[in-house]
C-alpha positions as CSV (number, residue, x, y, z in Angstrom):
1,M,94.3,132.6,96.3
2,T,91.7,132.0,98.9
3,E,91.0,129.3,101.2
4,D,87.5,128.7,99.8
5,L,89.3,128.3,96.3
6,V,92.0,126.0,97.4
7,A,89.4,123.8,98.9
8,M,87.5,123.4,95.6
9,I,90.7,121.8,94.0
10,D,89.9,118.2,94.8
11,E,88.1,115.6,92.9
12,G,85.4,116.7,91.1
13,F,86.8,120.5,90.8
14,E,85.3,120.7,87.2
15,E,81.9,120.9,88.7
16,S,83.0,123.6,91.3
17,A,82.5,127.0,91.1
18,L,86.2,127.5,90.1
19,S,86.6,129.7,86.9
20,P,87.3,128.3,83.5
21,R,90.6,129.4,83.8
22,H,91.2,127.8,87.1
23,K,90.1,124.6,86.0
24,A,92.0,124.9,82.8
25,L,95.0,125.1,84.8
26,I,94.4,122.5,86.8
27,R,93.8,120.1,83.8
28,F,97.2,121.3,82.6
29,A,98.8,120.7,86.1
30,D,97.5,117.2,86.5
31,A,98.7,116.3,83.2
32,F,101.8,117.6,83.4
33,L,102.4,116.1,86.8
34,V,100.8,112.8,86.5
35,D,100.9,111.7,82.8
36,P,102.3,114.3,80.2
37,G,101.5,111.9,77.4
38,S,97.7,112.9,78.1
39,L,98.3,116.3,77.7
40,G,95.5,116.7,74.5
41,D,94.7,119.3,72.2
42,D,92.0,120.3,74.4
43,V,94.0,121.2,77.3
44,R,96.4,122.9,75.1
45,A,93.8,124.9,73.6
46,D,92.3,126.0,77.0
47,M,95.7,126.9,78.1
48,Q,96.3,129.2,75.0
49,R,92.6,130.5,75.6
50,Y,93.0,131.7,79.3
51,F,96.8,132.3,79.3
52,T,99.3,134.1,77.4
53,P,102.5,132.4,76.1
54,P,104.6,133.9,78.7
55,E,102.2,132.6,81.4
56,I,102.1,129.4,80.2
57,V,105.8,129.0,80.0
58,E,106.0,130.5,83.6
59,V,103.2,128.0,84.8
60,T,105.3,125.3,83.2
61,A,108.6,126.1,84.7
62,C,107.1,126.3,88.1
63,L,105.4,122.7,87.8
64,A,108.8,121.5,86.6
65,L,110.8,123.1,89.4
66,C,108.5,122.0,92.0
67,M,108.4,118.7,90.8
68,G,112.1,118.5,90.9
69,F,112.6,120.0,94.2
70,S,109.9,117.6,95.6
71,K,111.9,114.7,94.1
72,I,115.2,115.9,95.6
73,A,113.9,116.1,99.0
74,I,112.7,112.7,98.6
75,V,115.7,111.3,97.5
76,L,117.8,113.1,100.1
77,G,115.6,112.0,102.9
78,Q,114.6,115.6,103.8
79,A,110.8,115.2,103.0
80,P,108.5,115.7,106.3
81,E,107.0,112.4,107.3
82,A,103.6,113.9,106.9
83,M,104.0,114.6,103.4
84,P,102.0,112.6,101.1
85,T,103.9,111.2,98.2
86,M,102.8,109.6,95.0
87,I,104.7,107.0,92.9
88,V,104.3,107.6,89.0
89,P,106.0,104.9,86.9
90,T,107.9,106.1,84.2
91,P,106.3,105.6,81.0
92,D,107.4,103.1,78.4
93,R,109.9,104.6,75.8
94,P,108.8,103.8,72.4
95,A,111.1,101.5,70.6
């Protein structure tokens, strides 16, 4: 991953020069981290198009671990002061 590629991972990444594979991964990560309920069939199909099942498992596990460890750091007061945080409300559970 180069600095130039990282610079394209921002709002509007869909119109960037990133590869379709990178874009599929960003859409998947965004849904996973921000709104798992929004993970639609189109995102799943793109992941299956560009990644093998073992790669999808590895990416998903990595996202879960990173998200979990960042929450632990925040709860224990160990997050750096300059670390941006985002509050994501817990979705309502169906009755």
